C-alpha positions, 0 to 999 in steps of 0.5 A: 128323395128324388131331386129334380133341376128346375129344367127337368121339373119344368119338363115334367110338370109342363109348367114354365121354368120362369114360373118355377124360378118365381116360386123358388125366389119367392120361397113358395116351394121346397127346394135346396141350392148345392154348389150353385145348382137348384133342386127341387124334390119331385113332389115340390109343386104338388105340395105347393098346389095342395097348400094353396088349392082353394075349396069352393064354397057351397053357394046352394045351401047343401051340406 
C-alpha cells in the first residue's frame, strides 16, 4: 500500500493541505501517525468521496 504525506496527497489530488488536515483532525479519512508524521493511504480521499457521495433523487418519476 502506497502511503503519502499530507503535502504529497495535496499535490496528487489538487485539494488544499488545510482541507486534508481538517479531514484528519475530524477523523473522516484513514490515516496513521508514525513518529509524528501523518501518512494517508493513496486512496484515502477516493474512499472519503465514495462514502460521502450523494445520489440524486429521481424527481421525474423515472425508475
